[in-house]
C-alpha positions as CSV (number, residue, x, y, z in Angstrom):
1,X,-65.6,168.3,-53.4
2,X,-66.9,165.9,-50.8
3,X,-63.5,164.3,-50.3
4,X,-61.9,167.7,-49.9
5,X,-64.3,168.7,-47.1
6,X,-64.9,165.4,-45.4
7,X,-61.6,165.5,-43.6
8,X,-62.4,168.8,-41.8
9,X,-61.9,168.4,-38.0
10,X,-63.7,171.6,-37.1
11,X,-65.9,174.3,-38.6
12,X,-62.9,176.7,-39.3
13,X,-61.2,173.8,-41.2
14,X,-64.4,173.1,-43.2
15,X,-64.6,176.8,-44.2
16,X,-61.1,176.8,-45.5
17,X,-61.4,173.4,-47.3
18,X,-64.8,174.4,-48.8
19,X,-63.5,177.6,-50.3
20,X,-60.3,175.9,-51.6
21,X,-62.4,173.1,-53.1
22,X,-64.6,175.6,-55.0
23,X,-61.4,177.3,-56.2
24,X,-59.9,174.0,-57.3
25,X,-62.8,172.1,-58.7
26,X,-64.9,174.9,-60.2
27,X,-61.9,177.2,-61.1
28,X,-63.5,180.0,-59.0
29,X,-61.0,182.6,-57.7
30,X,-63.4,185.0,-55.9
31,X,-65.2,183.2,-53.1
32,X,-66.6,184.3,-49.7
33,X,-68.0,182.3,-46.8
34,X,-70.5,184.1,-44.6
35,X,-72.2,182.7,-41.5
36,X,-75.0,183.7,-39.1
37,X,-77.5,182.6,-36.5
38,X,-80.3,183.0,-39.1
39,X,-80.5,183.4,-42.8
40,X,-80.9,187.2,-42.5
41,X,-77.9,187.5,-40.0
42,X,-75.6,185.9,-42.6
43,X,-75.3,189.2,-44.5
44,X,-74.1,191.0,-41.4
45,X,-71.2,188.6,-40.7
46,X,-68.3,190.9,-39.7
47,X,-65.6,188.3,-40.2
48,X,-66.3,186.2,-43.2
49,X,-63.7,184.1,-45.0
50,X,-62.8,185.8,-48.2
51,X,-60.6,184.8,-51.2
52,X,-59.6,186.6,-54.3
53,X,-61.2,190.0,-54.8
54,X,-63.9,189.3,-52.3
55,X,-61.5,190.5,-49.6
56,X,-61.2,193.9,-51.3
57,X,-64.9,194.0,-52.0
58,X,-65.8,193.4,-48.3
59,X,-65.4,196.9,-46.8
60,X,-67.7,198.6,-49.3
61,X,-70.1,195.7,-49.2
62,X,-70.4,195.9,-45.4
63,X,-70.7,199.7,-45.4
64,X,-73.2,200.1,-48.2
65,X,-74.5,197.0,-49.9
66,X,-75.1,194.1,-47.4
67,X,-78.7,195.0,-46.8
68,X,-79.3,195.1,-50.6
69,X,-77.6,191.8,-51.5
70,X,-79.4,190.1,-54.4
71,X,-79.4,186.8,-52.5
72,X,-81.4,188.3,-49.7
73,X,-84.4,188.9,-52.0
74,X,-87.5,186.7,-51.6
75,X,-86.9,185.0,-55.0
76,X,-83.3,184.1,-54.0
77,X,-84.4,182.9,-50.6
78,X,-86.9,180.5,-52.2
79,X,-84.2,179.1,-54.4
80,X,-81.8,178.7,-51.5
81,X,-84.3,177.0,-49.2
82,X,-85.6,174.6,-51.8
83,X,-82.4,173.7,-53.6
84,X,-79.5,175.2,-51.7
85,X,-78.3,177.3,-54.7
86,X,-79.3,180.6,-56.3
87,X,-77.7,182.5,-59.2
88,X,-77.9,185.9,-60.7
89,X,-78.6,184.4,-64.2
90,X,-81.5,182.4,-62.9
91,X,-83.0,185.3,-60.9
92,X,-82.9,187.6,-63.9
93,X,-84.5,184.9,-66.1
94,X,-87.4,184.7,-63.7
95,X,-88.2,188.4,-63.7
96,X,-87.3,191.9,-62.7
97,X,-85.1,192.3,-59.6
98,X,-86.1,194.7,-56.8
99,X,-84.7,198.2,-57.4
100,X,-82.2,198.0,-54.5
101,X,-80.9,194.6,-55.6
102,X,-80.7,195.7,-59.2
103,X,-78.5,198.7,-58.0
104,X,-76.3,196.3,-56.0
105,X,-75.8,194.2,-59.1
106,X,-75.3,197.1,-61.6
107,X,-73.2,199.5,-59.5
108,X,-71.3,197.2,-57.1
109,X,-70.9,193.8,-58.8
110,X,-70.8,194.9,-62.4
111,X,-69.7,198.5,-62.3
112,X,-67.0,198.5,-59.5
113,X,-65.8,194.9,-59.6
114,X,-66.6,193.6,-63.0
115,X,-68.3,190.5,-61.6
116,X,-70.8,189.3,-64.3
117,X,-71.4,186.0,-62.7
118,X,-72.7,185.6,-59.1
119,X,-74.1,182.6,-57.3
120,X,-74.7,181.6,-53.7
121,X,-74.7,178.2,-51.9
122,X,-76.5,177.8,-48.6
123,X,-75.3,175.3,-46.0
124,X,-76.4,174.2,-42.5
125,X,-74.0,174.8,-39.6
126,X,-73.9,173.5,-36.0
127,X,-76.6,174.8,-33.7
128,X,-79.1,175.6,-36.5
129,X,-76.9,178.4,-37.9
130,X,-76.6,179.1,-41.6
131,X,-73.7,179.6,-44.1
132,X,-73.9,181.4,-47.4
133,X,-71.0,180.9,-49.8
134,X,-70.7,183.6,-52.5
135,X,-69.1,182.7,-55.8
136,X,-68.2,185.4,-58.3
137,X,-66.5,185.7,-61.7
138,X,-65.9,188.2,-64.5
139,X,-67.3,185.7,-67.1
140,X,-71.1,185.6,-67.1
141,X,-71.2,182.0,-68.1
142,X,-68.7,180.7,-65.5
143,X,-71.4,178.8,-63.6
144,X,-73.8,177.3,-66.2
145,X,-76.7,174.9,-65.7
146,X,-74.3,171.9,-65.3
147,X,-72.2,173.6,-62.6
148,X,-75.3,174.9,-60.7
149,X,-76.9,171.5,-60.9
150,X,-73.8,169.9,-59.4
151,X,-73.8,172.4,-56.6
152,X,-77.4,171.6,-55.8
153,X,-76.6,167.9,-55.6
154,X,-73.7,168.7,-53.3
155,X,-75.5,171.2,-51.0
156,X,-77.3,168.6,-48.8
157,X,-74.2,166.3,-48.5
158,X,-72.0,169.3,-47.6
159,X,-74.6,170.4,-45.0
160,X,-74.5,166.9,-43.5
161,X,-70.7,167.3,-43.0
162,X,-70.7,170.9,-41.7
163,X,-73.5,170.7,-39.2
164,X,-71.9,167.9,-37.3
165,X,-68.5,169.6,-36.8
166,X,-67.2,171.2,-33.6
167,X,-67.2,175.0,-34.0
168,X,-63.6,175.6,-33.0
169,X,-60.2,174.1,-33.0
170,X,-60.4,172.9,-30.3
171,X,-63.1,173.4,-27.7
172,X,-60.4,172.9,-25.0
173,X,-59.2,176.4,-25.9
174,X,-61.8,177.8,-23.6
175,X,-60.2,176.1,-20.6
176,X,-57.1,178.3,-21.0
177,X,-59.0,181.6,-20.7
178,X,-58.9,183.7,-17.5
179,X,-61.9,184.0,-15.3
180,X,-62.7,187.5,-16.6
181,X,-62.4,186.3,-20.2
182,X,-64.7,183.4,-19.5
183,X,-67.2,185.9,-18.1
184,X,-67.0,187.9,-21.4
185,X,-67.5,184.7,-23.4
186,X,-70.7,183.8,-21.5
187,X,-72.1,187.3,-22.1
188,X,-71.2,187.1,-25.8
189,X,-73.0,183.8,-25.9
190,X,-76.1,185.5,-24.5
191,X,-76.0,188.0,-27.3
192,X,-74.7,191.1,-25.4
193,X,-72.9,193.8,-27.3
194,X,-69.5,195.2,-26.2
195,X,-71.2,198.2,-24.5
196,X,-73.7,195.9,-22.7
197,X,-70.8,193.7,-21.5
198,X,-68.9,196.8,-20.3
199,X,-71.9,197.9,-18.3
200,X,-72.6,194.4,-16.8
201,X,-68.9,193.9,-15.7
202,X,-68.2,197.5,-14.8
203,X,-65.5,197.8,-17.4
204,X,-64.5,200.3,-20.0
205,X,-65.7,199.4,-23.5
206,X,-62.2,199.6,-24.8
207,X,-61.2,197.0,-22.2
208,X,-64.0,194.7,-23.4
209,X,-62.8,195.1,-27.0
210,X,-59.3,194.0,-26.0
211,X,-60.7,191.1,-24.1
212,X,-62.8,190.0,-27.2
213,X,-59.8,190.3,-29.5
214,X,-57.6,188.2,-27.2
215,X,-60.3,185.6,-26.8
216,X,-60.8,185.3,-30.5
217,X,-57.1,184.8,-31.0
218,X,-56.8,182.3,-28.2
219,X,-59.7,180.2,-29.3
220,X,-59.1,180.4,-33.0
221,X,-62.7,181.7,-33.5
222,X,-63.1,184.0,-36.5
223,X,-66.2,185.8,-35.3
224,X,-68.4,186.5,-32.2
225,X,-71.0,184.1,-33.7
226,X,-68.4,181.3,-33.8
227,X,-67.3,182.1,-30.3
228,X,-71.0,182.0,-29.1
229,X,-71.5,178.7,-30.8
230,X,-68.4,177.3,-29.1
231,X,-69.5,178.5,-25.7
232,X,-73.0,177.0,-26.0
233,X,-71.7,173.7,-27.3
234,X,-69.2,173.4,-24.4
235,X,-71.7,173.9,-21.6
């Protein structure tokens, strides 16, 4: 796992290598990589990296279930902060889940997608940001005590790799943007929404959306969060 991720030259590279390493070394086909400025922002990531059925699960998850994710519960957060890993099997063994999280598991994971196994790995990213890697499988025993223990051992070492990486490939991509696009980037880095940017720059909101799409394509960033990190690290 560490050898697979240690060659990453940027955060986007790390995301791809991390997901591929989990697929290869743990035989996991359904993996997602969410990122956010804080732990709670992670679940609202609008452009996560998804593999397997997680790509098909994403629209319903974002529309209905993200705020009820089992790994946002206090018990899961304690596990993630203390050991870097939390799993559905461990959470259920410790007691009853909150009603909303139980509904997420029963109706979304089990009922709609047949995912009996679910676990999350938390990693540190540049700028104090957080990543949450979701791992799912139809077999309830796919990630047993040995696998979860291995992931816990890996979590700190993987964080040491990920938090030292540049956030884009490469930072120089910002230099190729127009003056207007750079203005948009700076406002995104300050946390402004598209409507706020439109008002600040006296532009139509549709024009701002087009600017943002072109900027993401030009810089290789996969989300506004990643673009904001790139802008802040390049100052």
